[in-house]
LOKOL-109623 format. One record per atom (N, C-alpha, C): atom name; x, y, z. Coordinates in steps of 0.1 Angstrom, whole numbers, plus 5000, padded with zeros to 4 digits. Example, Ala and Ser with C-alpha at 12.3 -4.5 7.8 and 13.67 -1.06 7.14 Angstrom:
<rs>
<atom->N | east->5132 | north->4943 | up->5078> .
<atom->CA | east->5123 | north->4955 | up->5078> .
<atom->C | east->5132 | north->4967 | up->5078> .
<atom->N | east->5128 | north->4978 | up->5071> .
<atom->CA | east->5137 | north->4989 | up->5071> .
<atom->C | east->5129 | north->5000 | up->5079> .
</rs>
This chain:
<rs>
<atom->N | east->9838 | north->4689 | up->7326> .
<atom->CA | east->9838 | north->4691 | up->7341> .
<atom->C | east->9837 | north->4670 | up->7344> .
<atom->N | east->9848 | north->4670 | up->7355> .
<atom->CA | east->9852 | north->4657 | up->7358> .
<atom->C | east->9842 | north->4653 | up->7369> .
<atom->N | east->9837 | north->4644 | up->7372> .
<atom->CA | east->9827 | north->4635 | up->7380> .
<atom->C | east->9836 | north->4625 | up->7386> .
<atom->N | east->9840 | north->4624 | up->7400> .
<atom->CA | east->9842 | north->4611 | up->7404> .
<atom->C | east->9835 | north->4607 | up->7410> .
<atom->N | east->9841 | north->4586 | up->7406> .
<atom->CA | east->9831 | north->4581 | up->7413> .
<atom->C | east->9836 | north->4567 | up->7422> .
<atom->N | east->9827 | north->4563 | up->7428> .
<atom->CA | east->9837 | north->4545 | up->7433> .
<atom->C | east->9827 | north->4534 | up->7427> .
<atom->N | east->9839 | north->4532 | up->7418> .
<atom->CA | east->9834 | north->4519 | up->7409> .
<atom->C | east->9840 | north->4508 | up->7412> .
<atom->N | east->9834 | north->4494 | up->7414> .
<atom->CA | east->9835 | north->4482 | up->7420> .
<atom->C | east->9848 | north->4483 | up->7430> .
<atom->N | east->9845 | north->4493 | up->7436> .
<atom->CA | east->9857 | north->4495 | up->7449> .
<atom->C | east->9866 | north->4504 | up->7448> .
<atom->N | east->9870 | north->4511 | up->7433> .
<atom->CA | east->9878 | north->4517 | up->7428> .
<atom->C | east->9874 | north->4534 | up->7429> .
<atom->N | east->9878 | north->4546 | up->7433> .
<atom->CA | east->9882 | north->4559 | up->7430> .
<atom->C | east->9886 | north->4561 | up->7415> .
<atom->N | east->9871 | north->4563 | up->7409> .
<atom->CA | east->9880 | north->4570 | up->7393> .
<atom->C | east->9872 | north->4580 | up->7392> .
<atom->N | east->9880 | north->4590 | up->7381> .
<atom->CA | east->9871 | north->4604 | up->7376> .
<atom->C | east->9871 | north->4604 | up->7364> .
<atom->N | east->9858 | north->4609 | up->7361> .
<atom->CA | east->9856 | north->4607 | up->7346> .
<atom->C | east->9851 | north->4621 | up->7339> .
<atom->N | east->9861 | north->4628 | up->7331> .
<atom->CA | east->9858 | north->4636 | up->7328> .
<atom->C | east->9840 | north->4641 | up->7314> .
<atom->N | east->9830 | north->4642 | up->7317> .
<atom->CA | east->9819 | north->4640 | up->7311> .
<atom->C | east->9806 | north->4649 | up->7319> .
<atom->N | east->9799 | north->4653 | up->7307> .
<atom->CA | east->9788 | north->4661 | up->7310> .
<atom->C | east->9778 | north->4653 | up->7321> .
<atom->N | east->9776 | north->4662 | up->7332> .
<atom->CA | east->9767 | north->4653 | up->7342> .
<atom->C | east->9752 | north->4649 | up->7340> .
<atom->N | east->9750 | north->4652 | up->7328> .
<atom->CA | east->9742 | north->4643 | up->7322> .
<atom->C | east->9741 | north->4633 | up->7313> .
<atom->N | east->9758 | north->4630 | up->7316> .
<atom->CA | east->9757 | north->4615 | up->7303> .
<atom->C | east->9749 | north->4605 | up->7311> .
<atom->N | east->9743 | north->4592 | up->7305> .
<atom->CA | east->9737 | north->4584 | up->7312> .
<atom->C | east->9747 | north->4575 | up->7321> .
<atom->N | east->9746 | north->4571 | up->7330> .
<atom->CA | east->9756 | north->4564 | up->7337> .
<atom->C | east->9764 | north->4549 | up->7332> .
<atom->N | east->9750 | north->4546 | up->7325> .
<atom->CA | east->9754 | north->4535 | up->7315> .
<atom->C | east->9765 | north->4534 | up->7309> .
<atom->N | east->9767 | north->4550 | up->7300> .
<atom->CA | east->9774 | north->4555 | up->7288> .
<atom->C | east->9787 | north->4555 | up->7296> .
<atom->N | east->9793 | north->4559 | up->7308> .
<atom->CA | east->9807 | north->4558 | up->7318> .
<atom->C | east->9810 | north->4548 | up->7314> .
<atom->N | east->9798 | north->4536 | up->7323> .
<atom->CA | east->9807 | north->4525 | up->7328> .
<atom->C | east->9810 | north->4516 | up->7313> .
<atom->N | east->9806 | north->4520 | up->7303> .
<atom->CA | east->9811 | north->4514 | up->7292> .
<atom->C | east->9818 | north->4517 | up->7282> .
<atom->N | east->9817 | north->4530 | up->7281> .
<atom->CA | east->9823 | north->4540 | up->7270> .
<atom->C | east->9832 | north->4544 | up->7279> .
<atom->N | east->9838 | north->4552 | up->7290> .
<atom->CA | east->9847 | north->4553 | up->7296> .
<atom->C | east->9853 | north->4548 | up->7303> .
<atom->N | east->9847 | north->4539 | up->7307> .
<atom->CA | east->9857 | north->4527 | up->7321> .
<atom->C | east->9859 | north->4519 | up->7315> .
<atom->N | east->9856 | north->4514 | up->7301> .
<atom->CA | east->9856 | north->4501 | up->7295> .
<atom->C | east->9850 | north->4488 | up->7305> .
<atom->N | east->9837 | north->4494 | up->7314> .
<atom->CA | east->9835 | north->4480 | up->7317> .
<atom->C | east->9821 | north->4474 | up->7310> .
<atom->N | east->9823 | north->4464 | up->7302> .
<atom->CA | east->9813 | north->4462 | up->7293> .
<atom->C | east->9800 | north->4454 | up->7297> .
<atom->N | east->9803 | north->4447 | up->7307> .
<atom->CA | east->9794 | north->4435 | up->7312> .
<atom->C | east->9778 | north->4441 | up->7318> .
<atom->N | east->9778 | north->4455 | up->7319> .
<atom->CA | east->9764 | north->4458 | up->7322> .
<atom->C | east->9760 | north->4460 | up->7306> .
<atom->N | east->9750 | north->4462 | up->7304> .
<atom->CA | east->9748 | north->4464 | up->7288> .
<atom->C | east->9735 | north->4473 | up->7284> .
<atom->N | east->9731 | north->4479 | up->7272> .
<atom->CA | east->9724 | north->4481 | up->7273> .
<atom->C | east->9708 | north->4477 | up->7266> .
<atom->N | east->9698 | north->4477 | up->7270> .
<atom->CA | east->9685 | north->4472 | up->7264> .
<atom->C | east->9678 | north->4477 | up->7260> .
<atom->N | east->9664 | north->4484 | up->7263> .
<atom->CA | east->9657 | north->4490 | up->7258> .
<atom->C | east->9661 | north->4507 | up->7260> .
<atom->N | east->9667 | north->4511 | up->7272> .
<atom->CA | east->9670 | north->4524 | up->7271> .
<atom->C | east->9660 | north->4535 | up->7277> .
<atom->N | east->9648 | north->4527 | up->7282> .
<atom->CA | east->9638 | north->4532 | up->7291> .
<atom->C | east->9635 | north->4526 | up->7303> .
<atom->N | east->9646 | north->4524 | up->7310> .
<atom->CA | east->9641 | north->4517 | up->7321> .
<atom->C | east->9631 | north->4505 | up->7325> .
<atom->N | east->9633 | north->4499 | up->7317> .
<atom->CA | east->9623 | north->4489 | up->7311> .
<atom->C | east->9625 | north->4474 | up->7313> .
<atom->N | east->9632 | north->4471 | up->7313> .
<atom->CA | east->9641 | north->4456 | up->7309> .
<atom->C | east->9650 | north->4453 | up->7323> .
<atom->N | east->9655 | north->4460 | up->7329> .
<atom->CA | east->9665 | north->4452 | up->7336> .
<atom->C | east->9680 | north->4450 | up->7331> .
<atom->N | east->9682 | north->4448 | up->7317> .
<atom->CA | east->9698 | north->4444 | up->7317> .
<atom->C | east->9705 | north->4455 | up->7318> .
<atom->N | east->9702 | north->4471 | up->7320> .
<atom->CA | east->9717 | north->4480 | up->7325> .
<atom->C | east->9719 | north->4480 | up->7345> .
<atom->N | east->9707 | north->4471 | up->7351> .
<atom->CA | east->9706 | north->4472 | up->7361> .
<atom->C | east->9723 | north->4472 | up->7367> .
<atom->N | east->9724 | north->4480 | up->7378> .
<atom->CA | east->9739 | north->4483 | up->7382> .
<atom->C | east->9729 | north->4484 | up->7400> .
<atom->N | east->9743 | north->4483 | up->7408> .
<atom->CA | east->9738 | north->4483 | up->7425> .
<atom->C | east->9746 | north->4497 | up->7428> .
<atom->N | east->9737 | north->4506 | up->7433> .
<atom->CA | east->9742 | north->4520 | up->7441> .
<atom->C | east->9742 | north->4519 | up->7451> .
<atom->N | east->9751 | north->4517 | up->7459> .
<atom->CA | east->9748 | north->4520 | up->7472> .
<atom->C | east->9744 | north->4505 | up->7476> .
<atom->N | east->9744 | north->4493 | up->7472> .
<atom->CA | east->9737 | north->4483 | up->7475> .
<atom->C | east->9726 | north->4482 | up->7469> .
<atom->N | east->9718 | north->4495 | up->7462> .
<atom->CA | east->9707 | north->4490 | up->7460> .
<atom->C | east->9704 | north->4489 | up->7445> .
<atom->N | east->9698 | north->4477 | up->7438> .
<atom->CA | east->9697 | north->4480 | up->7423> .
<atom->C | east->9689 | north->4493 | up->7414> .
<atom->N | east->9696 | north->4496 | up->7406> .
<atom->CA | east->9696 | north->4509 | up->7398> .
<atom->C | east->9697 | north->4503 | up->7385> .
<atom->N | east->9685 | north->4513 | up->7375> .
<atom->CA | east->9687 | north->4512 | up->7365> .
<atom->C | east->9698 | north->4525 | up->7358> .
<atom->N | east->9710 | north->4522 | up->7355> .
<atom->CA | east->9717 | north->4530 | up->7345> .
<atom->C | east->9717 | north->4538 | up->7329> .
<atom->N | east->9709 | north->4531 | up->7324> .
<atom->CA | east->9703 | north->4535 | up->7314> .
<atom->C | east->9699 | north->4550 | up->7311> .
<atom->N | east->9694 | north->4556 | up->7319> .
<atom->CA | east->9685 | north->4568 | up->7318> .
<atom->C | east->9688 | north->4573 | up->7333> .
<atom->N | east->9697 | north->4569 | up->7340> .
<atom->CA | east->9704 | north->4574 | up->7353> .
<atom->C | east->9715 | north->4585 | up->7351> .
<atom->N | east->9714 | north->4596 | up->7353> .
<atom->CA | east->9729 | north->4608 | up->7349> .
<atom->C | east->9740 | north->4608 | up->7359> .
<atom->N | east->9749 | north->4600 | up->7353> .
<atom->CA | east->9765 | north->4604 | up->7364> .
<atom->C | east->9764 | north->4609 | up->7370> .
<atom->N | east->9756 | north->4622 | up->7370> .
<atom->CA | east->9757 | north->4638 | up->7378> .
<atom->C | east->9753 | north->4633 | up->7392> .
<atom->N | east->9740 | north->4625 | up->7392> .
<atom->CA | east->9736 | north->4624 | up->7399> .
<atom->C | east->9740 | north->4609 | up->7412> .
<atom->N | east->9755 | north->4605 | up->7409> .
<atom->CA | east->9759 | north->4590 | up->7414> .
<atom->C | east->9771 | north->4597 | up->7419> .
<atom->N | east->9777 | north->4611 | up->7418> .
<atom->CA | east->9793 | north->4612 | up->7424> .
<atom->C | east->9794 | north->4606 | up->7438> .
<atom->N | east->9805 | north->4606 | up->7439> .
<atom->CA | east->9810 | north->4592 | up->7450> .
<atom->C | east->9799 | north->4582 | up->7459> .
<atom->N | east->9790 | north->4581 | up->7450> .
<atom->CA | east->9783 | north->4569 | up->7457> .
<atom->C | east->9793 | north->4552 | up->7451> .
<atom->N | east->9787 | north->4545 | up->7462> .
<atom->CA | east->9795 | north->4534 | up->7456> .
<atom->C | east->9781 | north->4522 | up->7443> .
<atom->N | east->9788 | north->4526 | up->7433> .
<atom->CA | east->9785 | north->4513 | up->7417> .
<atom->C | east->9792 | north->4503 | up->7421> .
<atom->N | east->9787 | north->4493 | up->7422> .
<atom->CA | east->9786 | north->4479 | up->7416> .
<atom->C | east->9783 | north->4475 | up->7402> .
<atom->N | east->9798 | north->4474 | up->7395> .
<atom->CA | east->9784 | north->4460 | up->7387> .
<atom->C | east->9791 | north->4449 | up->7383> .
<atom->N | east->9785 | north->4438 | up->7375> .
<atom->CA | east->9788 | north->4424 | up->7372> .
<atom->C | east->9805 | north->4421 | up->7373> .
<atom->N | east->9813 | north->4436 | up->7372> .
<atom->CA | east->9831 | north->4428 | up->7372> .
<atom->C | east->9834 | north->4431 | up->7385> .
<atom->N | east->9824 | north->4440 | up->7393> .
<atom->CA | east->9828 | north->4436 | up->7408> .
<atom->C | east->9820 | north->4428 | up->7418> .
<atom->N | east->9821 | north->4422 | up->7410> .
<atom->CA | east->9816 | north->4406 | up->7421> .
<atom->C | east->9823 | north->4397 | up->7421> .
<atom->N | east->9830 | north->4392 | up->7408> .
<atom->CA | east->9836 | north->4384 | up->7408> .
<atom->C | east->9846 | north->4383 | up->7392> .
<atom->N | east->9856 | north->4374 | up->7390> .
<atom->CA | east->9861 | north->4372 | up->7375> .
<atom->C | east->9862 | north->4357 | up->7376> .
<atom->N | east->9864 | north->4357 | up->7357> .
<atom->CA | east->9860 | north->4347 | up->7349> .
<atom->C | east->9866 | north->4334 | up->7362> .
<atom->N | east->9882 | north->4336 | up->7370> .
<atom->CA | east->9889 | north->4323 | up->7373> .
<atom->C | east->9883 | north->4324 | up->7389> .
<atom->N | east->9873 | north->4331 | up->7393> .
<atom->CA | east->9870 | north->4333 | up->7404> .
<atom->C | east->9857 | north->4339 | up->7410> .
<atom->N | east->9850 | north->4335 | up->7400> .
<atom->CA | east->9838 | north->4342 | up->7402> .
<atom->C | east->9827 | north->4340 | up->7416> .
<atom->N | east->9823 | north->4352 | up->7418> .
<atom->CA | east->9812 | north->4347 | up->7428> .
<atom->C | east->9806 | north->4340 | up->7432> .
<atom->N | east->9799 | north->4332 | up->7444> .
<atom->CA | east->9791 | north->4321 | up->7449> .
<atom->C | east->9777 | north->4327 | up->7438> .
<atom->N | east->9773 | north->4333 | up->7438> .
<atom->CA | east->9764 | north->4334 | up->7435> .
<atom->C | east->9760 | north->4336 | up->7414> .
<atom->N | east->9778 | north->4344 | up->7410> .
<atom->CA | east->9777 | north->4338 | up->7394> .
<atom->C | east->9780 | north->4323 | up->7391> .
<atom->N | east->9788 | north->4314 | up->7397> .
<atom->CA | east->9788 | north->4298 | up->7401> .
<atom->C | east->9778 | north->4293 | up->7403> .
<atom->N | east->9764 | north->4298 | up->7410> .
<atom->CA | east->9753 | north->4293 | up->7406> .
<atom->C | east->9745 | north->4292 | up->7391> .
<atom->N | east->9746 | north->4305 | up->7389> .
<atom->CA | east->9743 | north->4309 | up->7374> .
<atom->C | east->9747 | north->4296 | up->7369> .
<atom->N | east->9764 | north->4301 | up->7365> .
<atom->CA | east->9768 | north->4285 | up->7358> .
<atom->C | east->9765 | north->4271 | up->7360> .
<atom->N | east->9764 | north->4265 | up->7374> .
<atom->CA | east->9759 | north->4255 | up->7378> .
<atom->C | east->9743 | north->4249 | up->7374> .
<atom->N | east->9738 | north->4256 | up->7372> .
<atom->CA | east->9719 | north->4256 | up->7372> .
<atom->C | east->9722 | north->4262 | up->7355> .
<atom->N | east->9729 | north->4264 | up->7344> .
<atom->CA | east->9731 | north->4265 | up->7333> .
<atom->C | east->9716 | north->4277 | up->7333> .
<atom->N | east->9719 | north->4287 | up->7340> .
<atom->CA | east->9711 | north->4299 | up->7340> .
<atom->C | east->9707 | north->4309 | up->7327> .
<atom->N | east->9721 | north->4305 | up->7320> .
<atom->CA | east->9716 | north->4319 | up->7309> .
<atom->C | east->9718 | north->4307 | up->7296> .
<atom->N | east->9711 | north->4318 | up->7288> .
<atom->CA | east->9713 | north->4312 | up->7271> .
<atom->C | east->9722 | north->4318 | up->7261> .
<atom->N | east->9716 | north->4330 | up->7263> .
<atom->CA | east->9725 | north->4341 | up->7254> .
<atom->C | east->9727 | north->4353 | up->7264> .
<atom->N | east->9729 | north->4352 | up->7275> .
<atom->CA | east->9731 | north->4359 | up->7286> .
<atom->C | east->9735 | north->4374 | up->7291> .
<atom->N | east->9728 | north->4381 | up->7276> .
<atom->CA | east->9727 | north->4393 | up->7274> .
<atom->C | east->9721 | north->4399 | up->7288> .
<atom->N | east->9704 | north->4396 | up->7294> .
<atom->CA | east->9702 | north->4398 | up->7306> .
<atom->C | east->9710 | north->4397 | up->7320> .
<atom->N | east->9716 | north->4385 | up->7321> .
<atom->CA | east->9725 | north->4383 | up->7329> .
<atom->C | east->9733 | north->4387 | up->7345> .
<atom->N | east->9739 | north->4396 | up->7338> .
<atom->CA | east->9745 | north->4406 | up->7346> .
<atom->C | east->9735 | north->4417 | up->7356> .
<atom->N | east->9724 | north->4420 | up->7347> .
<atom->CA | east->9715 | north->4431 | up->7356> .
<atom->C | east->9706 | north->4421 | up->7368> .
<atom->N | east->9703 | north->4410 | up->7359> .
<atom->CA | east->9697 | north->4397 | up->7369> .
<atom->C | east->9705 | north->4399 | up->7380> .
<atom->N | east->9719 | north->4394 | up->7380> .
<atom->CA | east->9728 | north->4387 | up->7387> .
<atom->C | east->9733 | north->4399 | up->7400> .
<atom->N | east->9727 | north->4413 | up->7396> .
<atom->CA | east->9735 | north->4418 | up->7406> .
<atom->C | east->9720 | north->4430 | up->7415> .
<atom->N | east->9712 | north->4421 | up->7407> .
<atom->CA | east->9698 | north->4424 | up->7412> .
<atom->C | east->9693 | north->4409 | up->7424> .
<atom->N | east->9701 | north->4401 | up->7416> .
<atom->CA | east->9701 | north->4388 | up->7430> .
<atom->C | east->9710 | north->4391 | up->7441> .
<atom->N | east->9721 | north->4398 | up->7437> .
<atom->CA | east->9726 | north->4401 | up->7449> .
<atom->C | east->9726 | north->4407 | up->7461> .
<atom->N | east->9718 | north->4419 | up->7455> .
<atom->CA | east->9708 | north->4428 | up->7463> .
<atom->C | east->9701 | north->4418 | up->7474> .
<atom->N | east->9692 | north->4412 | up->7465> .
<atom->CA | east->9682 | north->4403 | up->7473> .
<atom->C | east->9691 | north->4400 | up->7485> .
<atom->N | east->9698 | north->4387 | up->7478> .
<atom->CA | east->9705 | north->4378 | up->7487> .
<atom->C | east->9708 | north->4387 | up->7500> .
<atom->N | east->9719 | north->4397 | up->7502> .
<atom->CA | east->9724 | north->4410 | up->7511> .
<atom->C | east->9714 | north->4410 | up->7520> .
<atom->N | east->9703 | north->4416 | up->7516> .
<atom->CA | east->9692 | north->4419 | up->7528> .
<atom->C | east->9684 | north->4409 | up->7527> .
<atom->N | east->9682 | north->4395 | up->7522> .
<atom->CA | east->9677 | north->4380 | up->7531> .
<atom->C | east->9682 | north->4375 | up->7526> .
<atom->N | east->9693 | north->4368 | up->7533> .
<atom->CA | east->9702 | north->4358 | up->7526> .
<atom->C | east->9690 | north->4343 | up->7525> .
<atom->N | east->9680 | north->4344 | up->7532> .
<atom->CA | east->9672 | north->4329 | up->7524> .
<atom->C | east->9662 | north->4337 | up->7522> .
<atom->N | east->9656 | north->4340 | up->7505> .
<atom->CA | east->9644 | north->4345 | up->7505> .
<atom->C | east->9634 | north->4333 | up->7496> .
<atom->N | east->9623 | north->4333 | up->7501> .
<atom->CA | east->9614 | north->4323 | up->7492> .
<atom->C | east->9614 | north->4325 | up->7477> .
<atom->N | east->9608 | north->4316 | up->7471> .
<atom->CA | east->9606 | north->4316 | up->7454> .
<atom->C | east->9599 | north->4328 | up->7450> .
<atom->N | east->9587 | north->4330 | up->7460> .
<atom->CA | east->9584 | north->4342 | up->7459> .
<atom->C | east->9587 | north->4357 | up->7458> .
<atom->N | east->9596 | north->4355 | up->7471> .
<atom->CA | east->9605 | north->4362 | up->7470> .
<atom->C | east->9617 | north->4369 | up->7460> .
<atom->N | east->9621 | north->4360 | up->7457> .
<atom->CA | east->9632 | north->4358 | up->7440> .
<atom->C | east->9626 | north->4362 | up->7430> .
<atom->N | east->9612 | north->4358 | up->7428> .
<atom->CA | east->9606 | north->4360 | up->7417> .
<atom->C | east->9601 | north->4375 | up->7420> .
<atom->N | east->9596 | north->4382 | up->7430> .
<atom->CA | east->9592 | north->4393 | up->7429> .
<atom->C | east->9605 | north->4404 | up->7423> .
<atom->N | east->9621 | north->4400 | up->7434> .
<atom->CA | east->9633 | north->4407 | up->7430> .
<atom->C | east->9634 | north->4409 | up->7420> .
<atom->N | east->9631 | north->4392 | up->7411> .
<atom->CA | east->9633 | north->4396 | up->7397> .
<atom->C | east->9626 | north->4403 | up->7384> .
<atom->N | east->9613 | north->4410 | up->7391> .
<atom->CA | east->9600 | north->4410 | up->7378> .
<atom->C | east->9604 | north->4418 | up->7371> .
<atom->N | east->9614 | north->4428 | up->7377> .
<atom->CA | east->9611 | north->4440 | up->7366> .
<atom->C | east->9624 | north->4436 | up->7356> .
<atom->N | east->9629 | north->4424 | up->7352> .
<atom->CA | east->9643 | north->4419 | up->7342> .
<atom->C | east->9632 | north->4412 | up->7333> .
<atom->N | east->9633 | north->4418 | up->7318> .
<atom->CA | east->9632 | north->4403 | up->7310> .
<atom->C | east->9645 | north->4397 | up->7304> .
<atom->N | east->9640 | north->4377 | up->7300> .
<atom->CA | east->9649 | north->4374 | up->7296> .
<atom->C | east->9639 | north->4372 | up->7283> .
<atom->N | east->9646 | north->4373 | up->7273> .
<atom->CA | east->9638 | north->4366 | up->7262> .
<atom->C | east->9639 | north->4351 | up->7256> .
<atom->N | east->9652 | north->4347 | up->7268> .
<atom->CA | east->9654 | north->4330 | up->7263> .
<atom->C | east->9646 | north->4319 | up->7269> .
<atom->N | east->9637 | north->4328 | up->7282> .
<atom->CA | east->9630 | north->4319 | up->7285> .
<atom->C | east->9637 | north->4310 | up->7299> .
<atom->N | east->9649 | north->4315 | up->7303> .
<atom->CA | east->9655 | north->4306 | up->7314> .
<atom->C | east->9654 | north->4308 | up->7325> .
<atom->N | east->9635 | north->4315 | up->7331> .
<atom->CA | east->9632 | north->4317 | up->7342> .
<atom->C | east->9634 | north->4309 | up->7354> .
<atom->N | east->9630 | north->4296 | up->7349> .
<atom->CA | east->9628 | north->4283 | up->7360> .
<atom->C | east->9645 | north->4280 | up->7362> .
<atom->N | east->9653 | north->4284 | up->7353> .
<atom->CA | east->9667 | north->4281 | up->7361> .
<atom->C | east->9673 | north->4293 | up->7367> .
<atom->N | east->9667 | north->4306 | up->7362> .
<atom->CA | east->9673 | north->4319 | up->7368> .
<atom->C | east->9666 | north->4317 | up->7387> .
<atom->N | east->9660 | north->4312 | up->7382> .
<atom->CA | east->9650 | north->4310 | up->7402> .
<atom->C | east->9659 | north->4302 | up->7408> .
<atom->N | east->9664 | north->4287 | up->7403> .
<atom->CA | east->9669 | north->4281 | up->7405> .
<atom->C | east->9682 | north->4283 | up->7411> .
<atom->N | east->9692 | north->4291 | up->7404> .
<atom->CA | east->9702 | north->4292 | up->7407> .
<atom->C | east->9707 | north->4304 | up->7414> .
<atom->N | east->9695 | north->4312 | up->7418> .
<atom->CA | east->9695 | north->4324 | up->7433> .
<atom->C | east->9689 | north->4314 | up->7441> .
<atom->N | east->9678 | north->4306 | up->7443> .
<atom->CA | east->9679 | north->4295 | up->7453> .
<atom->C | east->9695 | north->4287 | up->7456> .
<atom->N | east->9700 | north->4281 | up->7446> .
<atom->CA | east->9713 | north->4272 | up->7450> .
<atom->C | east->9720 | north->4283 | up->7457> .
<atom->N | east->9725 | north->4297 | up->7454> .
<atom->CA | east->9734 | north->4308 | up->7462> .
<atom->C | east->9727 | north->4307 | up->7472> .
<atom->N | east->9715 | north->4308 | up->7477> .
<atom->CA | east->9711 | north->4310 | up->7488> .
<atom->C | east->9714 | north->4300 | up->7499> .
<atom->N | east->9712 | north->4292 | up->7493> .
<atom->CA | east->9715 | north->4274 | up->7506> .
<atom->C | east->9731 | north->4270 | up->7504> .
<atom->N | east->9736 | north->4280 | up->7495> .
<atom->CA | east->9750 | north->4278 | up->7498> .
<atom->C | east->9758 | north->4287 | up->7509> .
<atom->N | east->9748 | north->4295 | up->7508> .
<atom->CA | east->9749 | north->4308 | up->7520> .
<atom->C | east->9762 | north->4317 | up->7511> .
<atom->N | east->9759 | north->4324 | up->7501> .
<atom->CA | east->9766 | north->4331 | up->7494> .
<atom->C | east->9768 | north->4343 | up->7500> .
<atom->N | east->9782 | north->4347 | up->7505> .
<atom->CA | east->9782 | north->4361 | up->7507> .
<atom->C | east->9783 | north->4373 | up->7498> .
<atom->N | east->9784 | north->4382 | up->7508> .
<atom->CA | east->9782 | north->4394 | up->7501> .
<atom->C | east->9793 | north->4398 | up->7495> .
</rs>
């Protein structure tokens, strides 16, 4: 069965069962490796993507439920040569160590800044609360989101 998706602004069609996890489609059918598998139980936030601008877990989300909707992964924000201002803020603040969790955190932070360009520290913490970072860079992650907000990170 072919399922039509809009991923990072591009229309694509994938021949998979509708019950296939969105994460599997992104990584194994579309070769978008930035979104990662963490727990598989919607508990860690590593697999987070934006669906119609809203942070959603992709590990347990069936691809058949997102046909035609706008899906944004970390690859849809910027490139290594031209990082999104939010990505640049994470680089500037050295907010990642292993980086495994960062794609989910960054897309969630983008959604926060899209709906609230000047969030308080508490609002940033609340928005990122569902994300686990085992490296313990939480303080730098929060500082990176604050930096991006102060710089007026565009959508």
